[in-house]
N, C-alpha and C positions, 0 to 999 in steps of 0.2 A: 836301623836304630831309630831313635825318636820315640820309642815306647816309654810310657810313663808308669811302669809297674814296679819301679825300684830295682830292676835287674841290673847287675853289674855289667860293665862293658866287657867284651871278649878279651881274654888275657893275651891273645896273640895279635890283637889289633883288628881294625876294620879295613877292608880293601880300599874304600874311597872315603877320605876325610876332607871336609870342607871347613874353612875357618877364615878369620879376618883379624886385623889388629885390634888392640884394646879400645881404640876410639871407634872403629867400625862396628864393634860388638858391644856398644853401649847405646842407651836411649837418652843419655844426657838428662836424666831425670824428667823425661817426657817433654823436653823443650827442643823442638827441631831447629830453632834459630840459634840456640846455645851451641849446637853442633858445629856452627861456623867457627867457633873458637879453636877447633882443631887445627886451624891455620895460623894460630898465634905462636910466638916463640916459646921454647921450652923453659928458659931460665927465669921467667917472671915468677912463676909459682912452681915449687918442686912437684915432679910428676907423681910422687907417691901420695901427695895430698889431692891432686887432680883426680887420680884413679879412685880415690875413696869418696870424694865429695862432689866432683864435677862430672866425671864420666864413669860412674860405677859399672861394673860388669853386669851383663844380663843374668837373670836367674837360670838355674838348670832344672832339667826334669829329673825324675827318679833314677834314670840310667846315666846321668851326668852329661847328656846332650844339652845344647843351648836351648832354652825355652823360646827365645826370640832370636832372630837373625836378620841381616839385611835382606831386603826384598829380592834383589837380584840373585843372591845366594839361594834363597828359597825357590826361585824359579828354576835354577840349575838343579837343585836338589830334587824338585818334582820330576824333572826330565830323567834324572839318573835313577830315581826310585822306580819310575815307570818302566825303565829299561832293565835294571839289574835287581830290583827288589829292595825292600826296606832294610834288611839285615846287612846289606853290603855298603850302606851309605850312612855316615854320621856327620852331624854338624856340631862343632865344638868351639867353645871359647878358647883363645890361645893359652890361657892358664891351665886348661884341662887336656891339652894334647897328649900328655903322658898316658891318659886313660884310653886313647883310641889308636895311637900310632904304634905299630909293632911289626913283627916279621911278615904278617899277612897284608900289610898296607902297601898298595901298589902306586897310589897317586894321592897327592895332597893338593886340593884346589884352594887357592887363596883369592879372596875378593877384596879389592881396595879402592877407596875413593881418592886418596891423596898420598900415595906411597913415597913420592919424592919431594913433596911440598912445592910443586911448580905449577899448581893450578891458580886460577884467578884470585881466590881469597887468600891462599897462603902467600903467594908472591907479594900481594898488596900489603897485607897487615903485618907480616914478618918484617918487611922493609920499612914500613911506617913506624912501627915500634922502634926499630933500629938497633936493638941489641937483644941478646938472649938466645942466640943460636938458631937452630933449625926449627921448623914448625913441629908442634906436638904430634900431629898425625904422622909425619915422616919419621920422627923418632920412634913412635910406637910400631910403625911398620918395620923399621930396622930391627927392633927388638924381636919381633916375630920371625922375620926371615932369617935371622942369624941364630935362632934357637937350634941347638945341636940335634934335638930330637927329630927335626924335619928330615935329616939326612942319615940318621942312625941305621935305618934299615934299607936304604937305597931307593926310597919311593921317589917317583917323578914329582917335580914341583911345577904346577901350572898356575899362572897368575891371570886373573881376569878382573872385571869390574870397570867402573867409569874412569878410574885413574890409571889403568894398566899402561896407557900410552906414555905416561911419565917415565916409567922405568926404561922403556925403549928409547925415548928421546934423550934421556940423560946417560944412556949407555951403562946402566947399572946391572943389566941382566946377568952378565958373566960374573961380576963381583958378588952378586947375591945368590948365584947358583940356581937360577931359575931356568928350568928346562924349556918351558914354552910360555909365551905371552899371547893371550887371546884378546883381541881388540874388536869390540863391537857387540852386537846382539849374540848371545851365546847358546840359545836353546838348541840350535841345529848343529853348528860347527863344533861347539865345545863338547857335545855328546860324542862326536867322532874322535876327538882328542882323548877323552876318557876311555873310549873303547881301545884305542891303540895302547894307552898306558897300562891298562889291565892285561893286555897281551904281551907286555914287555917290549913293544915295538919302539923304534926311534921316533921322537917327536920333532916337528918343525920348531925352529926357534921362535918365530913370530907368525901368527895367523890373523888375517883380517877376515872376519866371519861373513858367512852368507846369511842374509835375512831369513828367518824362519817363516813358514806359512802361518799367518795369524790363527788359522783354525786349529793348528797343531800345537799351540802354546798351552801348556798344562797350567791349570790353576795351582796355586801353592798348596802344599799339604800340611804345613806347620806354620805357626804364626810368625809374622814379620815384626821387626823393630818399628815402633811408631804406628803399628797397624797399617803399614803402607799397602795400598792397593792401586794397581795400575788401571787407569780408565781409558787412556789413549797412549799410543806410542808413535813417535815421529812427529813431524810438524808440517813442513812444506812451504813455509813462508819465505825461505831462501836467505836467511841471515848468514853471511859468509864467515862469521866468527864462531858459529854455533854447531856443535857436533850432531845434535838431534835432527837438524835440518837434513842430514844425509840419510835419514831413515824413512822408510815408507810410512805414511800416516795411516793409522788404523784405530778404530774405536772398538773396545771390547763390549760384548753383549752385557746387558744389565744383569742377566742371570749369573754370568761368570763373575762379575764384580761383586754382587751380593753374596755369592758363595764364599769369596775370600773375606769379605767384611764380616760375615757371620762366624767364620773360622777364627778370625782375630778376636772378635768380641767375646766369643765363647771361652777363649783362653785368657781373658782378662787384660787385653791390650789397652782398653779405655779410649785411646785416640785412634782415629782413622785418617791417614794422610792420603789424599787423592793425587796419585802420581800422574803427572801429565805435563807436557810442555806448555799447555794452555788448556785450562778446564773448559773454555768455550769452544775448543775444537771438537768436543764430544758430539759425535754424530752430526757435525756441521756439513754444509754442502761445499762444492768445489770453489765457490766464491768467498769462502771463509765467513759466511753469514751464520751467526749462532742459531742453534736449534733450541729455542726456548723451552718447548714442551719436554724435550729429552733431558735437558739440564735440570729443570725443576723436578722432574720425576726422579732423576738420579739422586739429587740432594735429599728430597723428601723420603725416598725409599731407604737411604742409609740412616737418616736421622731416627727412624722408628725401630731400627734393629736393637733389640735388648742388649744393654751393656755398652753401647756407643755413647761415651760421655762427651767426646770432643771430635769435631770434624775440621780438618785443616787442608784446604786446597793448596797444592804445592806452587803452581804457577798460573798466571792468567795474562792474557794480552789485553791491551787497553782499548783497541779499536772496537771489539765486540760490545764493550760496555756502552760506548756511544751509539752503536747500531741499535741496541735494544735495552734501554734503561729499565723497562718494565721487568725484564728478566732478572736484573739485579735487585729490583724492588721485591720480587717474589722470593729469591733465595737469601737476601740479606738478613731478614729476621731469624731464619733457621740457622744460618752461619753464626749470627751473634749469640743465639741461645746455646749453640754447641761450641762456643769459642773457648779457647784456652787462655786468651789474653785479656788482661785488665791493666789499664794505664791510668794512674791518678784517679783511681776508683771508678773508672769508666770502662765498662765491658765493650769490647769491639772485636771483630774478626780481622784477619790479615791474610795476605797472599803476596807472593813475590811477583812483581811485574818488571818488565824490562823497558826502561825509558832510553837508556844507553847514551843518547846524545840529543842536543837541541838543534843540531846542524842539518838543514835540509840537504845540503850537498853530500854529507856523509850518509844520510839516510838513503839517498838515491844510489850511492856507490856501494854500500855494504849491506843494506837491509831494506830493499825497495818493496818487499812484501809485508813488512812488519805492520804497516798501518792499513792494509787492505780491509775493506773496500774503498778506503780513502786514498788520497794522493799524498806523496811526501811533503808537498807544500802546505798541507793541512795538519802536519804533525803537532805543532804547538797547540792548536785548537783541540785536536783529539786528546792530547795528554791532559790539558787543563780541564776539559769537560769530563773526561773519564774519572779523574781524581775527585772532582766535585761530586759526581754521581756516587762514587764509592763511599766517600765520606758521609754523604746524606743517608746512606744505608749502613752506617757503622762499620765500614770496612776501611781500615787504615793500612794501606799497602806498604810493603817493603820494596823499595824502588832501587834497582841497580842502574849504575851508569858506567860506561867504559871510558876511561881516561887514556888518551894517547893512541886512538885508532890510527892505523898506518896513514900517513899523509895529513894528519890533523893539523890545522893552521890556527892562528890566533882568532881569526874570524869564526872558525868552528867553535872554539872554546867560548867565545863571547856569546854566540848563539845559545849555547847550553846554559851559561850564566843568566841570560835573559829569560830562558824558560824557567829556571829555578826561581827567579824573582817573581814570575807570575804565579808560582806555587808557594810563595813564602807563608801563606796563612793555611796551607793544607795540612791535614793530619796524615803524615807519611814519614817513613824512616828511610833515609838514603843509605845505600851501600855503594860508594864509588870504588871501582876496581881498575887496576892497571891492566891494559890490554895484554892478553896472553894468547899466543897462537897454539891451539891444541892440535894434536896430530891428525885427528879425524874431523877436520873442518877445512873449508876452502882457503882459509888464510894460514894454512899450516907453515908456509915458508916465510911469513912476515916476521919482523923482529919484535920481540917482547918490548913493552915499555917498562922503564924503571924510574926510580926517583931521581937518579942522576940527570936524566934527560927531560924532566918536567920543566915547563916554562913557568914564569911567575904567575901567569893567568891560570895554568893548570893547578898550581899550588893553591890559588885562591878558590878554585872550584872545589878542591878537597875540603878546604876550611869552611866554605859556605855550607856544604852538605852536613858536616859534623856539627857546625854551630846550630843549624836547624834541628838536628836530632836532639841536642842538649836542651834546646828551648822547649821542644814538644814533649820529650820523654823524661827529662831529669827534673827533680824537684828543685825549688829555689835554693835549698841548702847546698846543692851540688855546684852552684855557680862559682863560688870563691875557691873551693878546692880545684876545680877545673882550671881556673885562671893560674893558680899557683903551679900546678903540675905542668901545664902547657909551657909557661915561661921557663920553668926549670929545665924542661926538655930542650928548649931552644938553647939555653946557656950551656948545657952539658953535652948536647949531641947535635942538634940540627944545624946550628951555626957552623960548627966544625965540619960536618959532613956535607951540607948542602948550601952553605953560604947565606948571605943576607937576604937572598930572594925568598927564604922561608919565613922571615921575621914577620912581615905584615900579615900573611895568611894565618900564622899562629896566633898573632894578637887578635885577629878577627875570630878565630876559633875560641879563644879564651874569653871573648866578650869585651875586651879592652878597646876594640874598634867596632863601632856600630854603624851599619849602613844607614844612609838617609832614607827615610820612609816616604 
């Protein structure tokens, strides 16, 4: 399938159908950061409105296949097409499954980012909002997985994607009738699962995949949502809370990357997201020193591809910025020119960076490679200098922090607050997240952090982050509504649920308490 000639889908169905939930099969109106709101509760805004205005469905081709799909799904699709041929594989939006699932359908592959709502973002912001039920992404996944058409003809159900571990961890596999869960890189192992399903063989309940040979990873054959293109895979810095650390680091050849960029641009994607755990890992050496020439060539080569309107790096580390400021000076103007983001009439680029904590002790314990080639004791200087360099080059990073790492003490939290104070004039957007132990990371056995166990200092950390965001990104007219909404939330919910320890942080968030400068 995937032909764009207006042909009708086969009446008896397609042997292999790939799909995802309504949130996974949307580009959120071309805003990758808006996609984070899939982790927010369902009852705040009715889903029928969200589906129409917030995460509308991707368009279809003439044969009703999805014009755009998640990048990981496109990778699996490319492997399947190479093995079985175009006519035996269809990628469809969940609302269009009736066009592709039939008596000939042997296996339905589902990719999901947040199927149970137990990831970092969903756990944090569903609990912070405090009411409204399960996360939107989890609700949409449930709507998909309980669709009767999936089981009407006896097809095998195979679940993969970055969130597949959530279904295994929450023991929902049997309830949802999923035959096989594939966890990890899928190009090699998932292909074996699909072969077995097509032959009608029994599938293992859970499979932890074998890494593919990088040279055997197929370029995508159809455009991806957000124009996502993978430039590196894996990391190697050794952060114990992070699943990509478990994968072998590899940089894809520039020709491979540009092939996927041109495919996306030709099909009207407009945006190109550079998927990587750290853009500065691209063709770097074993000491994590950035390869300036390769990175500058990469950005410049993508920028001149016809049809590329926006370039959005997914992630970056902070240490390479300090290692080679000239590298940032060279790519900064290009990223600003190709940026999607305008704040208070100022155009700037952005990228997600992991600050995680200000505690040297926790850095040594859980992420000792994060600041290489520097030492953990230099982390505050690395962070502040990197943010300064990025801001000077019109890069306003989205900064994640992890609240409640295992064994975190008040001294650790104070160290993070001290680092935030050093950054109080920086142009950055904080996303504090409650610690979550994912299945495919070294801390998989550690206990999740939740609001109930937050200390008063950790509450203050959350408030400090969001107060900074309001001051940098919200117009003055938003200040008084923020104060009113915050205090109303305390009176109606937070005092009852979390006690008086949440009062002072919420007052700080609302702007009714101002730190001494």
